[in-house]
C-alpha positions as CSV (number, residue, x, y, z in Angstrom):
1,M,0.0,0.0,0.0
2,P,1.6,3.3,-1.0
3,I,1.9,6.4,1.1
4,L,-1.6,7.7,1.7
5,A,-0.8,11.4,2.1
6,A,1.9,13.9,3.0
7,I,2.1,17.3,4.5
8,M,4.8,20.0,4.2
9,V,4.9,21.9,7.5
10,P,7.2,24.3,9.4
11,H,8.5,23.7,13.0
12,P,8.8,27.0,14.9
13,P,8.6,26.3,18.7
14,L,6.9,29.7,19.0
15,I,3.8,28.1,17.6
16,I,3.3,26.1,20.7
17,P,1.2,28.2,23.1
18,E,3.2,27.2,26.2
19,V,6.3,28.4,24.4
20,G,4.9,31.4,22.6
21,K,3.0,32.8,25.6
22,G,0.8,34.9,23.3
23,E,3.5,35.7,20.8
24,E,2.2,32.8,18.6
25,K,-0.7,35.0,17.6
26,Q,1.4,36.8,15.1
27,V,1.5,33.5,13.1
28,Q,-2.2,32.7,13.6
29,S,-2.7,31.9,9.9
30,T,0.0,29.3,10.2
31,I,-1.6,27.8,13.3
32,D,-5.0,27.6,11.6
33,A,-3.4,25.9,8.6
34,Y,-1.6,23.5,10.8
35,E,-4.8,22.5,12.5
36,K,-6.3,21.7,9.1
37,A,-3.2,19.7,8.1
38,G,-3.5,17.8,11.4
39,K,-7.1,17.0,10.7
40,I,-6.2,15.6,7.3
41,V,-3.6,13.3,8.8
42,G,-6.1,12.2,11.5
43,R,-8.7,11.4,8.8
44,F,-6.5,8.7,7.3
45,R,-5.8,7.1,10.8
46,P,-2.3,5.9,9.6
47,D,-0.4,3.0,11.2
48,T,2.8,5.0,10.8
49,I,3.9,8.6,10.5
50,I,7.2,9.2,8.9
51,V,8.9,12.5,9.7
52,S,11.9,14.0,8.0
53,S,13.5,16.5,10.3
54,P,16.4,18.9,9.7
55,H,17.0,18.9,13.5
56,S,17.5,15.2,13.9
57,V,21.1,14.0,13.9
58,M,22.7,14.9,10.6
59,Y,25.8,13.7,8.7
60,A,27.4,14.9,5.6
61,D,27.3,11.6,3.8
62,Y,24.8,9.5,5.6
63,F,21.0,9.4,6.3
64,H,20.2,8.5,9.9
65,L,17.1,6.7,11.0
66,S,16.3,6.8,14.7
67,P,16.7,3.4,16.2
68,K,15.3,1.6,19.3
69,K,11.7,1.0,20.3
70,K,10.7,4.4,21.4
71,A,11.8,8.0,22.2
72,S,10.7,10.9,24.3
73,G,11.1,14.6,24.2
74,S,9.8,17.9,25.4
75,F,10.0,21.6,24.8
76,S,12.0,22.2,28.0
77,R,14.8,23.9,26.2
78,F,12.2,26.4,25.0
79,G,10.8,27.0,28.5
80,A,7.9,24.6,28.3
81,P,8.9,21.2,29.9
82,G,5.2,20.4,30.4
83,V,4.8,19.9,26.7
84,S,6.2,16.4,26.2
85,F,6.0,13.4,24.0
86,D,6.6,9.6,24.5
87,Q,6.5,8.0,21.1
88,Q,6.8,4.4,19.9
89,Y,8.9,3.8,16.8
90,D,8.0,1.5,13.9
91,E,11.0,-0.8,14.3
92,Q,9.9,-3.2,11.6
93,L,9.6,-0.4,9.0
94,V,13.0,1.1,10.0
95,Q,14.6,-2.3,9.5
96,E,13.0,-2.7,6.1
97,I,14.3,0.7,5.0
98,C,17.7,-0.3,6.2
99,R,17.6,-3.6,4.4
100,R,16.8,-1.9,1.1
101,A,19.5,0.7,1.6
102,E,22.1,-2.0,2.3
103,R,21.0,-3.9,-0.7
104,E,21.8,-0.9,-2.9
105,N,24.9,0.2,-0.9
106,F,22.9,3.4,-0.2
107,P,24.3,5.4,2.8
108,A,21.4,5.1,5.2
109,G,21.0,3.3,8.5
110,I,20.6,3.5,12.3
111,L,24.3,4.0,13.2
112,G,25.7,7.1,14.9
113,E,22.8,8.3,17.0
114,R,24.1,11.1,19.3
115,D,20.9,12.3,21.0
116,P,17.9,9.9,21.2
117,Q,15.6,12.7,22.4
118,L,12.9,13.9,19.9
119,D,13.8,17.2,18.3
120,H,11.5,20.1,17.8
121,G,11.4,19.5,14.0
122,T,9.5,16.3,14.9
123,M,7.6,17.5,18.0
124,V,6.0,20.5,16.5
125,P,4.2,18.4,13.8
126,L,3.3,15.8,16.4
127,H,1.7,18.5,18.6
128,F,-0.9,19.2,15.9
129,I,-1.3,15.6,14.6
130,E,-1.9,14.1,18.1
131,K,-5.0,16.3,18.5
132,Y,-6.7,14.2,15.8
133,H,-4.9,10.8,15.9
134,K,-2.7,9.2,18.6
135,D,-2.7,5.5,17.7
136,F,0.4,5.4,15.4
137,K,4.0,4.6,15.4
138,L,6.8,6.9,14.3
139,V,9.7,6.7,11.9
140,R,12.1,9.7,12.2
141,V,14.7,10.3,9.5
142,S,17.3,12.9,9.1
143,L,18.7,14.9,6.2
144,S,22.3,14.8,5.0
145,G,24.8,16.8,3.1
146,L,24.4,14.6,0.1
147,S,22.8,15.8,-3.2
148,L,19.2,16.5,-3.8
149,S,18.9,13.4,-6.0
150,E,20.2,11.2,-3.2
151,H,17.5,12.7,-0.9
152,Y,14.8,11.9,-3.4
153,H,16.1,8.4,-3.8
154,F,16.0,8.0,0.0
155,G,12.3,8.9,-0.2
156,Q,11.9,6.2,-2.8
157,L,13.4,3.6,-0.6
158,I,11.0,4.7,2.2
159,Q,8.1,4.3,-0.1
160,Q,9.3,0.8,-1.2
161,A,9.6,-0.3,2.4
162,V,6.1,1.0,3.2
163,N,4.7,-0.9,0.2
164,A,6.5,-4.1,1.1
165,L,5.0,-4.1,4.7
166,G,1.6,-2.9,3.7
167,R,1.7,0.0,6.1
168,R,-0.9,2.8,6.0
169,A,1.5,5.7,6.2
170,V,1.6,9.5,6.1
171,F,4.8,11.4,5.4
172,V,5.6,14.7,7.2
173,G,8.2,16.9,5.5
174,S,9.2,19.1,8.4
175,G,11.1,22.3,7.5
176,D,11.0,26.1,7.6
177,L,11.7,28.1,4.5
178,S,14.2,31.0,4.2
179,H,15.6,32.5,7.4
180,K,16.7,35.7,5.5
181,L,13.4,37.3,4.7
182,Q,13.5,40.4,6.9
183,T,16.3,42.6,8.4
184,Y,15.0,41.8,11.9
185,G,15.1,38.0,11.2
186,P,17.6,35.6,12.8
187,Y,20.0,35.9,9.9
188,G,19.2,39.3,8.5
189,F,18.1,39.9,5.0
190,D,19.3,38.6,1.7
191,E,17.5,39.0,-1.6
192,S,17.8,35.3,-2.1
193,G,15.4,34.8,0.9
194,P,12.2,36.1,-0.6
195,E,13.1,34.6,-4.0
196,Y,13.5,31.2,-2.4
197,D,10.2,31.4,-0.6
198,R,8.4,32.5,-3.8
199,R,9.9,29.7,-5.9
200,I,9.5,26.9,-3.3
201,M,5.9,27.8,-2.6
202,K,5.1,27.8,-6.3
203,V,6.6,24.4,-6.7
204,M,5.1,22.8,-3.6
205,A,1.6,24.3,-4.2
206,S,1.5,22.8,-7.6
207,G,3.1,19.5,-6.7
208,R,5.6,19.9,-9.5
209,F,8.3,18.1,-7.5
210,G,10.7,17.7,-10.5
211,E,11.5,21.4,-10.1
212,L,13.0,20.8,-6.7
213,F,16.1,19.7,-8.5
214,D,16.4,23.2,-10.1
215,F,17.5,24.9,-6.9
216,E,21.3,25.4,-6.9
217,E,23.2,24.7,-3.8
218,T,24.8,28.2,-3.6
219,F,21.3,29.7,-3.9
220,L,20.0,27.5,-1.1
221,D,22.9,28.5,1.1
222,K,22.4,32.2,0.5
223,A,18.7,31.9,1.3
224,A,19.5,30.1,4.6
225,E,16.6,27.7,4.0
226,C,15.9,24.9,6.4
227,G,13.6,22.4,4.8
228,H,14.4,22.0,1.2
229,R,16.0,18.5,1.6
230,S,13.2,17.5,3.8
231,F,10.7,18.3,1.1
232,V,12.8,16.4,-1.5
233,I,12.7,13.3,0.7
234,M,8.9,13.7,0.9
235,A,8.7,14.1,-2.9
236,G,10.7,10.8,-3.3
237,A,8.2,9.1,-0.9
238,L,5.4,10.2,-3.3
239,D,7.3,9.1,-6.4
240,G,5.1,7.8,-9.2
241,L,1.9,8.8,-7.4
242,K,-0.8,11.2,-8.6
243,V,-1.4,13.7,-5.8
244,K,-4.0,16.4,-5.0
245,A,-1.9,19.3,-3.9
246,E,-3.2,22.2,-1.8
247,M,-1.4,25.2,-0.4
248,L,-2.8,26.2,3.0
249,V,-0.6,29.1,4.0
250,H,2.7,31.0,3.6
251,Q,3.8,33.5,6.2
252,D,7.0,35.4,6.8
253,V,6.2,37.9,9.6
254,T,9.0,36.6,11.9
255,G,11.7,36.9,9.3
256,V,11.5,33.1,8.7
257,G,9.2,31.6,6.0
258,Y,6.5,29.2,7.1
259,G,4.7,27.2,4.4
260,I,2.1,24.5,4.7
261,C,0.9,22.3,1.8
262,T,-1.0,19.0,1.8
263,Y,-0.8,16.1,-0.7
264,L,-3.5,13.4,-1.0
265,A,-2.4,10.3,-3.0
266,E,-4.8,9.4,-5.7
267,G,-3.3,6.3,-7.4
268,S,-0.3,5.8,-9.7
269,D,0.9,8.2,-12.3
270,E,3.8,7.1,-14.6
271,N,4.5,10.7,-15.5
272,R,5.6,11.5,-11.9
273,H,8.8,9.6,-11.7
274,F,10.7,12.8,-11.3
275,L,14.2,11.5,-10.4
276,Q,14.1,9.2,-13.4
277,Q,13.2,12.3,-15.6
278,Y,15.9,14.4,-14.0
279,Q,18.6,11.8,-14.4
280,K,17.7,11.3,-18.0
281,E,18.1,15.0,-18.7
282,V,21.4,15.1,-16.7
283,L,22.8,12.2,-18.8
284,R,21.8,14.0,-22.0
285,R,23.6,17.2,-20.8
286,M,26.6,15.2,-19.7
287,E,27.0,13.5,-23.1
288,E,27.0,16.9,-24.7
289,R,29.6,18.1,-22.2
290,K,31.8,15.0,-22.8
291,Q,31.8,15.6,-26.6
292,N,33.3,19.1,-25.9
293,E,35.9,18.1,-23.3
294,D,39.4,19.2,-24.0
295,P,42.4,16.9,-23.7
296,Y,43.0,17.9,-20.0
297,V,39.5,17.0,-18.8
298,A,39.3,13.9,-21.1
299,L,42.5,12.5,-19.6
300,A,41.2,13.1,-16.1
301,R,37.9,11.3,-16.9
302,R,39.8,8.3,-18.5
303,A,42.0,8.0,-15.4
304,I,39.0,8.1,-13.1
305,E,37.0,5.6,-15.0
306,A,39.9,3.2,-15.2
307,W,40.5,3.4,-11.5
308,V,36.9,3.2,-10.4
309,R,35.9,0.3,-12.7
310,D,39.1,-1.8,-12.7
311,R,41.4,-0.3,-10.0
312,K,44.0,0.3,-12.7
313,K,46.2,3.3,-13.0
314,L,45.9,4.7,-16.5
315,N,49.2,4.7,-18.5
316,L,50.3,8.0,-19.9
317,P,48.8,8.0,-23.4
318,P,51.4,8.4,-26.2
319,D,49.3,10.9,-28.2
320,L,49.1,13.7,-25.6
321,P,49.5,17.3,-26.8
322,A,53.1,18.5,-26.4
323,D,52.1,20.9,-23.6
324,M,50.8,18.0,-21.5
325,A,53.6,15.6,-22.4
326,T,56.6,17.8,-21.8
327,R,55.7,20.7,-19.5
328,K,55.7,20.3,-15.7
329,A,53.1,22.1,-13.6
330,A,50.9,21.7,-10.5
331,T,47.3,20.7,-11.1
332,F,44.0,20.3,-9.3
333,V,41.3,17.9,-10.4
334,S,37.8,18.7,-9.1
335,L,34.7,16.5,-9.4
336,H,31.1,17.7,-9.1
337,K,27.9,15.7,-9.1
338,D,24.4,17.3,-9.1
339,G,26.0,20.7,-8.5
340,M,27.9,19.6,-5.4
341,L,31.6,19.0,-4.8
342,R,32.3,15.2,-5.0
343,G,36.1,15.4,-4.7
344,C,39.0,17.7,-5.2
345,I,42.7,16.9,-4.9
346,G,45.7,18.8,-6.3
347,T,49.3,19.7,-5.9
348,L,50.9,23.1,-5.3
349,F,54.2,22.2,-7.0
350,P,54.9,19.8,-9.8
351,T,55.4,16.2,-8.5
352,A,55.3,14.2,-11.7
353,S,57.2,14.0,-15.0
354,C,54.7,16.1,-16.9
355,V,51.3,17.8,-16.7
356,G,49.6,14.7,-18.1
357,Q,51.0,12.4,-15.4
358,E,50.1,15.1,-12.8
359,I,46.5,15.0,-13.9
360,I,46.3,11.2,-13.8
361,N,47.7,11.1,-10.3
362,N,45.4,13.8,-9.0
363,A,42.3,12.5,-10.8
364,I,42.8,9.1,-9.1
365,S,43.2,10.8,-5.7
366,A,40.2,13.1,-6.2
367,C,37.9,10.1,-6.9
368,S,39.2,7.8,-4.2
369,R,41.3,9.6,-1.6
370,D,39.6,12.8,-0.7
371,P,39.1,12.4,3.0
372,R,35.9,14.5,2.9
373,F,34.1,12.0,0.7
374,S,33.5,8.3,0.2
375,P,35.2,6.9,-3.0
376,V,33.3,7.4,-6.2
377,R,31.1,4.5,-7.1
378,E,30.9,3.1,-10.7
379,E,27.2,4.1,-11.0
380,E,28.2,7.7,-10.4
381,L,30.6,7.9,-13.3
382,P,28.2,9.1,-16.0
383,Y,27.1,12.0,-13.7
384,L,30.5,13.4,-12.9
385,E,31.4,16.9,-14.0
386,I,35.2,17.2,-14.1
387,S,37.4,20.3,-14.2
388,V,41.2,20.5,-14.3
389,D,43.1,23.6,-13.1
390,V,46.7,24.0,-14.1
391,L,48.5,26.3,-11.6
392,S,51.1,29.0,-12.2
393,E,54.0,29.3,-9.7
394,S,52.8,31.0,-6.5
395,E,54.1,34.3,-5.2
396,K,54.0,35.9,-1.8
397,I,51.9,39.1,-1.3
398,N,52.1,41.9,1.2
399,S,48.5,43.1,1.1
400,R,45.0,41.8,0.6
401,D,44.6,44.5,-2.0
402,E,46.8,42.3,-4.3
403,L,44.1,39.6,-4.3
404,D,41.1,39.1,-6.6
405,V,38.8,36.1,-5.9
406,R,38.0,35.7,-9.6
407,K,41.6,35.8,-10.8
408,Y,43.8,34.4,-8.0
409,G,43.8,31.3,-5.8
410,I,45.5,31.6,-2.4
411,I,47.7,29.6,-0.1
412,V,47.7,30.6,3.6
413,S,50.5,29.2,5.7
414,D,51.7,29.2,9.3
415,G,54.5,26.7,9.8
416,Y,53.4,23.3,8.7
417,R,49.8,24.3,8.5
418,Q,48.6,25.2,5.1
419,G,45.3,25.9,3.4
420,V,44.6,26.3,-0.3
421,L,41.6,27.7,-2.2
422,L,41.2,27.9,-5.9
423,P,39.9,31.1,-7.6
424,D,36.5,31.8,-9.1
425,L,34.5,29.4,-6.9
426,D,30.7,29.5,-6.5
427,G,29.7,31.2,-3.3
428,V,33.1,32.8,-2.7
429,D,32.4,36.4,-3.4
430,S,35.0,38.4,-1.4
431,V,38.7,38.4,-0.5
432,D,37.9,38.2,3.2
433,Q,35.6,35.2,2.6
434,Q,38.3,33.5,0.5
435,I,41.0,34.0,3.2
436,S,38.6,32.9,6.0
437,I,37.8,29.6,4.2
438,A,41.4,28.9,3.5
439,L,42.3,29.6,7.1
440,R,39.6,27.2,8.3
441,K,41.0,24.5,6.0
442,A,44.4,25.0,7.4
443,G,43.3,25.1,11.1
444,I,44.7,28.6,11.5
445,D,42.9,31.3,13.6
446,E,42.4,34.6,11.9
447,D,44.3,36.4,14.7
448,E,47.4,34.3,14.2
449,D,50.5,35.3,12.2
450,F,50.2,33.8,8.7
451,S,51.5,34.4,5.2
452,I,49.5,34.5,2.0
453,E,50.6,33.5,-1.5
454,R,48.6,33.9,-4.6
455,F,48.6,31.9,-7.9
456,E,46.7,32.0,-11.1
457,V,45.1,29.0,-12.9
458,V,44.1,28.0,-16.3
459,R,40.8,26.1,-15.9
460,H,39.8,23.3,-18.2
461,G,36.2,22.1,-18.1
């Protein structure tokens, strides 16, 4: 039995009367819409409610499902300890989701729980749902730092597990919208904030979930959104289902966007397999991109494919252009997938016999030895965007005025500690930001005595 319904809801603790103490009246429209959403959930009398919460334990490369038989929580950290919850988990459904993830080598499971207490991203929806239905078990899942497509696929796995066990289930996509809607908001104002709220509410009100993939990561960061990945998991859980979508409210009076939409499942719809459609379009674009790759990027791709598929180091091809076969230079190889960094390794000084060999070495390291990421899997190869930067020799500078984030990369150093940042990166818009990021990578405090070098690159790809 597929997912019966889903609701997209915010989770401001303010909305709980014992927390808000009257202040909640400023979002009365959101409260009224929440009551309606709670009634809709209650009408289905689901066996299980699945909540995706941005405030559950979160990992960069792993989706966490809360383990054990039950969990409790309260709003004590918000001054209302009397509002509490004691909730049974659906252990069997959690196990089924984990089995399906393991079968696909998908990064999801019950490992790594740090705090078993229910979080407010889960409890705020439960506060409204339990007014209309109490006899259910809970599955609580987290978000991750992985791509939007991985979040959608996680939702698909949840749907498959629900179907396999015949659960009557409702999905709750918990998440606030932008936190940068007003100057008095928690993160101030950014023009990306209202733009995000406008776009996301248009998508969610219409149920056109395929457009969730169109939100770039840099835009999401600037908007300081909270729930986008939660909504994507929910969309995956509704994959292939015709839904009746209804927008109940959108408010931004606190400087944070609150949106509520409901989705009633109405049978199958083969036109709503949005991840499949997205991946087909990505593959089409990637094939076009590959046809136009220059020798630098083509060599890096060949080296990555040989290593990932066969664990073989590519031999230096005999037909390389002279510049790659005879010149020595430092290089960086960067991998992106679904608009997100998937690996980046490079050298600051030449370490190989020629540029071509430098690229091969760094390409293999970028796909398999970047400590921030798991090794690239074979099924990811068609979706990789690859760029190769060939570095000039670095030179010391005496003033930040000698830097330009679009033209120069930087090396910050203090003794053995060293941090590197390439030029012209998405989301790096100022010299101060560039230096701050490089210092964090090096583990150097900004008030320490450090030196800065700059370098230029020729970017391929």
